[in-house]
KOLTI-800098 format. One line per field, with one value per residue (C-alpha): residue number from 1; residue in three letters; x, y, z. Coordinates in Angstrom, 2 decimals. Layout:
<atoms>
seq = (NUM,...) .
type = (ALA,...) .
x = (X,...) .
y = (Y,...) .
z = (Z,...) .
</atoms>
This chain:
<atoms>
seq = (1,2,3,4,5,6,7,8,9,10,11,12,13,14,15,16,17,18,19,20,21,22,23,24,25,26,27,28,29,30,31,32,33,34,35,36,37,38,39,40,41,42,43,44,45,46,47,48,49,50,51,52,53,54,55,56,57,58,59,60,61,62,63,64,65,66,67,68,69,70,71,72,73,74,75,76,77,78,79,80,81,82,83,84,85,86,87,88) .
type = (MET,ALA,LYS,LYS,GLY,GLN,ILE,PHE,HIS,HIS,TYR,SER,PHE,GLU,THR,LYS,LYS,LYS,ALA,VAL,THR,MET,ARG,LEU,GLU,GLY,MET,THR,LYS,LYS,GLU,VAL,ALA,SER,ALA,LEU,GLN,ILE,SER,ASP,ILE,GLY,ARG,LEU,LYS,VAL,TRP,MET,ARG,LYS,TYR,ARG,GLU,LEU,GLY,GLU,GLU,GLY,LEU,VAL,ASP,ARG,ARG,ARG,ARG,ILE,VAL,TYR,SER,ASP,PRO,ASP,THR,GLU,ARG,ASP,GLU,LYS,GLU,GLN,LEU,PHE,ALA,GLY,VAL,ASP,ASN,LYS) .
x = (121.26,120.63,123.23,122.91,122.04,120.78,118.10,115.62,113.88,110.70,109.74,106.00,104.44,104.62,108.41,108.87,106.93,108.31,111.63,111.12,109.55,112.73,114.90,112.60,113.24,116.98,118.14,121.15,120.59,122.83,120.75,117.60,118.68,120.26,116.92,114.47,116.65,117.18,119.78,120.32,120.69,120.27,116.90,116.11,117.59,115.22,112.34,113.09,113.43,109.51,108.17,109.33,107.79,104.60,103.98,102.99,101.74,105.31,106.03,103.63,105.19,103.68,105.72,103.66,101.29,97.68,95.25,91.56,88.82,86.87,87.68,85.52,87.28,90.77,89.37,88.36,91.32,93.83,91.50,92.01,95.65,96.13,93.74,95.91,98.44,98.61,98.77,100.40) .
y = (105.22,101.90,99.33,95.67,93.05,95.90,95.15,97.74,97.85,98.94,100.52,100.91,104.15,103.50,102.58,106.03,107.89,105.74,106.91,110.59,110.59,108.98,111.50,114.31,113.03,113.28,109.94,110.14,108.59,105.67,104.97,105.24,102.94,100.21,99.86,99.87,97.96,100.49,99.53,103.06,105.99,108.61,107.50,108.80,112.12,112.09,111.33,113.98,116.39,115.16,115.41,118.79,120.05,117.99,116.49,112.97,112.80,113.60,109.85,107.97,106.02,107.09,105.39,102.25,101.85,102.50,99.58,99.84,97.84,99.03,97.42,100.34,102.45,101.71,100.96,104.69,106.10,104.33,105.45,108.86,108.07,106.97,108.70,111.55,108.20,107.63,103.82,102.76) .
z = (97.48,98.17,97.81,96.38,98.56,101.13,103.51,104.52,108.06,108.64,111.90,113.11,114.23,117.54,117.72,115.89,118.40,121.54,120.08,119.88,122.89,124.63,122.73,124.10,127.75,127.25,125.94,123.46,120.07,120.67,124.18,121.99,119.31,121.52,123.78,120.48,118.50,115.49,113.29,111.74,114.23,111.47,111.35,114.60,113.12,110.58,113.12,114.78,112.28,110.84,114.28,114.67,111.62,111.37,114.42,114.59,111.45,110.17,111.27,109.59,106.23,102.96,100.85,100.74,97.60,98.06,98.64,96.95,98.67,95.17,92.24,90.45,92.15,91.18,87.50,87.22,88.28,85.94,83.08,84.25,84.59,81.36,79.50,78.11,76.75,73.38,73.23,70.19) .
</atoms>
């Protein structure tokens, strides 16, 4: 659970991929974190697990919201989402 005032760090796909490669080459988590300036060593463990399970696709960040380029598409999807909701 996040703590009040906690600052989250976002790492690029390239950084994650490089970290995994360095670990596979035999570097320790501490060495990799120091070299790539990763503040949370536990992140490396998570990235390694996702890489083993899903390959490079597992390193892609999927938490960000979807950005629509077509306003009609966005409106249609919102209408479908709220079609079953009774607005009172």
